[in-house]
N, C-alpha and C positions, 0 to 999 in steps of 0.2 A: 503495500501500501504505498509505505514513505521510503524513499532511496534516500538517503545520504551521501553524497560521494564526495572524499577529497576538501572537504568544505572550508574553506579561511576566509578569515572576517578580522576588522579591525575597528577602532575605534581614534581616525584622525592618522597618526603614525604611529600608535602603539597597536600594532597585531596582538590578537588574543588568542583567535583559533588558526592552527597553523594544518592541521590533518584531521578532521571529523570525517568518520564514513559509520553509516551503520543502516540498519535498515527494521521497520517494522510490519508486521506481515496482517495480515485481517482480525480482528479479534485476537489480536496477541498486545501484551502487555511486556514494554521494556523500558525498566528504568536506564537515568544516566545517572551515574555514581563520580563522586571525588571529594578531594578537599575544597573547601571555601576558596575564591580564587581562580579556579579551573578550566572555565570555559563552559561550565554548562548552562548557565545563565543565556548567555552569549548564544550560544548553542538555541535554545529556543527563539531569542530574540531573530536570529537571521531564519531559522526556521518559518517566522512569521511574518516575514519582511519587513520588522523594525528595526535591523539591521540591513545595510546593504554586505550582501557576501562580497569579498574580495578573489576569490578565485572557488574551483568547484561547483558542481551541482546540486540542487533539491529538486527532487520529483516527488508529484503525489498521485494515483492512480494514472502514473505513467506520464501526465502533465508535468510540465518544467513548470516551477515557482518561481527559481532565483529570479530578481528585479524583479516582480508584482508589487504593487500595493499590498498593505497588511490587511485591508477590506475585501478585496480580490483571495488573495488566499485563505481570510477565513470562508466566504463563499465556496470555496473547494468542497470545504467540510471538515475544517479543521476548527476545534474550540479549545479555546485556551483559558486556564485557570492561572494568572497571572502571579510573581511572586509580589507579597503584599496586597492580596484580595484585590486594590481597584476597585470595590463598590462604587455605585453611584451614591452619594452621602445625603443628597435633600432629596431622593426621591424614595417611595415605602420599597419596602420589600416586593410588594406583588408589582409595583411599576417598575424594577430592576429587572425583573424575570420577564416583563410584555415586553420591553423595551428590546431584547434579543431575539426576541420569538421570531422563530422564520422555519422553513418547511421546503426545501428546493431538491430531495432525493423521493416524493411521493408522499402519501402520509404521515402527518409528524408522530413520531414514537414518543417523544416529549413533549408534554403541556402540560399546563399548574397542578392541574390533579393528579399527574405522576410524580412531579416534582415535592410537593404536599406530604405524597405519600411516604417519597424517598427519604425527605427531611419533616417530620409533623412539626418541629420547633419554629420552621419557616411560616406555617401555617398557622399555627398561634400570632408571630409577631409581625403578618402581612401589612399589616397597617403601618407599620414603626419604618421611621426612616433608619437610609442603612447604616447613618453616624449613630444611630441611637441602640443598635446591634453590638454585642460580645464579640471578640475576635473569631470566636467558635462559631458563631451565627452569620458572622461576617463570611467565614469558608465556606459555609455550606450553598450561603446567598451565590458567591462565585463560581461553585459549579454550580449550583443550582444554572444560573444564567447561564455559562457556558453549555451547556446540555438542552437549555429552548432552543439555540441552534441548530439543535441535532443533527451533531456532527459525527462523520465517520470516524474521526481520530479524535482524542482528549486529550491537550499537556495540561499537565497540575507541574506548577514551579512552586518546589517547598509546599510540600503537600498540606503538612502537619505540623510546619513550623511556627513557635511560640503558642504552640496550644496545651489547654490542661487534657491529662491522660484519657479522662473519659470521652471526652470531644473527640481527642487523637483514633480512639476506637471505634466512633461512631463513624468517621471519616472511613476509617480504614475498611469497615462492615459496608460503604458505601461503593469503594470501588470493586471489592467482592463482587458486590452485585453486580457491577456494570461490566465488569469482566465473564461472570454467567450469564450475561446478554450477547455478549461475543464485541464488545465496543476494544475497537483498538485505543490503548492506552500509553501515555508514555508519562513516565511518573521521577521526579526528582523530590529527595527525602533523604535524610539524614538517618534514621532509622533501617540502617539495614536487614536487621533480623524480621521487620516486618514487609519488607521489598522482598526479602528472599522466601517468605512464604507467599507473598502474593505473585510475584511475576514470574513469567516466560522467561525473559532474559534478561543479562547486565550491560552494560556500556559504560566502564571507567575512563573518566578523561582526567589526564594529569599536563598542566600547562600545554592546553590546548591542541593536545593529542587523543589519540585514544589510543590508549596503554595497556588493559585487557577487554575481552569479550567473550559471554559464556552464560549454561544456562544457571538456573539454580542450586541444582544437583553438584553442577562443578564449581562454584564461588563454596556452596558448602564445604566441598569434598577439598580444598584447600585455604587454611586458614592463614598462608602467608600474602594472597593478594588483599585480604582486607588488611593485613598488620603493615602491609608495604605502601599501597593507596590511600585506604581510607581512613586509618588511623592519624590523631594529630600528635 
């Protein structure tokens, strides 16, 4: 579904990505792992067109995405839950969800009713402004807002960063449900143990390059990988 080939990207004269290559198949959950500042978020920004690639290419369903503006990339069927959540603070929960609603690939699989079923707390708070929500509620809203675009691929940058343990558990349960529905997902998060139990494959990024990739079974079987590339 998504193919990233030898991707390079820079902020001005400072090159951040040097050689990022990985694939995501239909219904597959793939993680981007690595220490802070290694290029994970920059990879997501480049996929979404928020940063123009310096080299390499990105294809989605066989279509070249490199160089397209972000709204065109979203229209291809990629939903983003960005780092920092970035909900609309002056809109209500329901207005946040309705604002992004779209169905470009047939009847919508995600509606307000399904989002409220997935996150009952959002239904309880549907009249509250985005700025009035807790961090965990904002993350639920950010996920719901991305799902309302009815994407083929969902990308979550820092899926559970800064959330209380009970809320983190709700987010992981949500992602397991989405995986069961065969939604393709890319996840960035620091909770490697949770990711190993959820994801099919893992891509480790260090200094703008892919330094390891493999299955959850392979990652479990080789603790030196975590020690070398993931521990601070």
